[in-house]
C-alpha positions as semicolon CSV with decimal commas, in nm:
position;residue;x (nm);y (nm);z (nm)
1;M;0,000;0,000;0,000
2;E;0,286;0,235;0,082
3;N;0,443;0,167;-0,258
4;M;0,115;0,253;-0,432
5;F;0,099;0,585;-0,245
6;L;0,463;0,661;-0,326
7;W;0,418;0,581;-0,697
8;S;0,104;0,796;-0,707
9;L;0,298;1,092;-0,567
10;I;0,579;1,035;-0,816
11;L;0,329;1,022;-1,103
12;I;0,155;1,343;-0,990
13;F;0,489;1,519;-0,945
14;S;0,603;1,405;-1,291
15;V;0,285;1,528;-1,460
16;L;0,304;1,865;-1,283
17;S;0,672;1,901;-1,373
18;F;0,601;1,822;-1,737
19;N;0,315;2,072;-1,747
20;F;0,531;2,342;-1,589
21;N;0,821;2,283;-1,830
22;F;0,587;2,269;-2,130
23;T;0,417;2,596;-2,036
24;L;0,736;2,778;-1,938
25;S;0,921;2,675;-2,254
26;G;0,623;2,787;-2,466
27;V;0,608;3,127;-2,297
28;N;0,985;3,170;-2,329
29;R;0,972;3,066;-2,697
30;A;0,699;3,325;-2,761
31;F;0,910;3,590;-2,586
32;L;1,225;3,506;-2,782
33;G;1,021;3,501;-3,103
34;L;0,989;3,878;-3,075
35;F;1,349;3,888;-3,202
36;K;1,251;3,745;-3,540
37;A;1,143;4,038;-3,754
38;I;0,874;4,236;-3,576
39;P;1,091;4,529;-3,463
40;M;1,280;4,540;-3,793
41;N;0,956;4,548;-3,993
42;N;0,837;4,847;-3,794
43;V;1,131;5,077;-3,862
44;M;1,039;5,378;-4,073
45;A;1,322;5,515;-4,286
46;F;1,114;5,710;-4,538
47;E;0,847;5,975;-4,498
48;S;0,503;5,922;-4,652
49;Y;0,600;6,145;-4,948
50;G;0,912;5,931;-5,022
51;D;1,197;6,135;-4,876
52;R;1,453;5,965;-4,653
53;T;1,449;6,040;-4,283
54;I;1,644;5,932;-3,978
55;P;1,504;5,584;-3,898
56;Y;1,257;5,553;-3,611
57;F;1,010;5,298;-3,474
58;D;0,646;5,317;-3,583
59;E;0,509;5,280;-3,230
60;A;0,147;5,191;-3,308
61;S;0,240;4,931;-3,566
62;L;0,515;4,779;-3,348
63;E;0,283;4,744;-3,049
64;A;-0,003;4,596;-3,252
65;A;0,219;4,344;-3,431
66;S;0,395;4,241;-3,109
67;R;0,069;4,191;-2,919
68;A;-0,085;3,991;-3,204
69;Y;0,223;3,769;-3,230
70;V;0,240;3,701;-2,855
71;A;-0,135;3,629;-2,828
72;E;-0,117;3,384;-3,119
73;S;0,198;3,218;-2,986
74;L;0,058;3,169;-2,635
75;S;-0,288;3,043;-2,737
76;P;-0,185;2,671;-2,735
77;Y;-0,069;2,705;-2,374
78;G;-0,379;2,877;-2,235
79;V;-0,163;3,162;-2,105
80;K;-0,196;3,535;-2,162
81;A;0,073;3,799;-2,144
82;D;0,091;4,173;-2,101
83;L;0,340;4,369;-2,306
84;S;0,466;4,711;-2,203
85;F;0,672;4,939;-2,424
86;K;0,911;5,216;-2,319
87;Y;1,047;5,439;-2,592
88;R;1,348;5,670;-2,588
89;T;1,531;5,886;-2,830
90;I;1,906;5,834;-2,849
91;A;2,159;6,018;-3,066
92;P;2,158;6,112;-3,352
93;L;1,777;6,137;-3,354
94;K;1,612;6,442;-3,203
95;G;1,247;6,530;-3,159
96;S;0,940;6,326;-3,081
97;R;1,037;6,014;-3,276
98;H;1,203;5,722;-3,101
99;N;1,489;5,498;-3,211
100;Y;1,506;5,285;-2,893
101;V;1,238;5,063;-2,742
102;S;1,229;4,833;-2,442
103;V;0,963;4,559;-2,457
104;T;0,869;4,391;-2,129
105;M;0,655;4,078;-2,126
106;K;0,475;3,968;-1,810
107;S;0,277;3,648;-1,794
108;D;0,102;3,494;-1,494
109;L;0,176;3,122;-1,485
110;G;-0,070;3,048;-1,205
111;L;0,077;2,824;-0,937
112;Y;0,418;2,847;-1,103
113;G;0,465;3,220;-1,051
114;E;0,518;3,500;-1,298
115;F;0,729;3,517;-1,615
116;T;0,887;3,860;-1,666
117;K;1,156;3,943;-1,920
118;S;1,260;4,244;-2,129
119;L;1,407;4,295;-2,475
120;H;1,581;4,611;-2,591
121;F;1,599;4,726;-2,952
122;S;1,782;5,028;-3,089
123;I;1,837;5,164;-3,437
124;E;2,200;5,248;-3,501
125;A;2,383;5,397;-3,796
126;S;2,488;5,138;-4,050
127;G;2,770;5,330;-4,212
128;H;2,619;5,277;-4,560
129;E;2,477;5,621;-4,598
């Protein structure tokens, strides 16, 4: 009887460990997937009338694309995440446009705690001007 109880505990622990690792790896994979192309696709280097400008992030488009990607990536795991964006302007850009963004993802994993990580993206001169 004691062996049956011990094996039951081991089985429960194994299932919970698998579930935790599965969920955590999925959330981390969704977070790291933000590196792929979303920030790069939301860099504006030309004005609407075609003239070149100092590159900057299109904030509305970046936020919408990032939120859509994370929501789609996390749907198989039954987890939701909140994204927060902090923008800054670093040299050589001046004015109200931003060439630096910090993206923080927070996700409540229930009994397992909270997942919180940040990514930082900046637009720098390429030297090919």
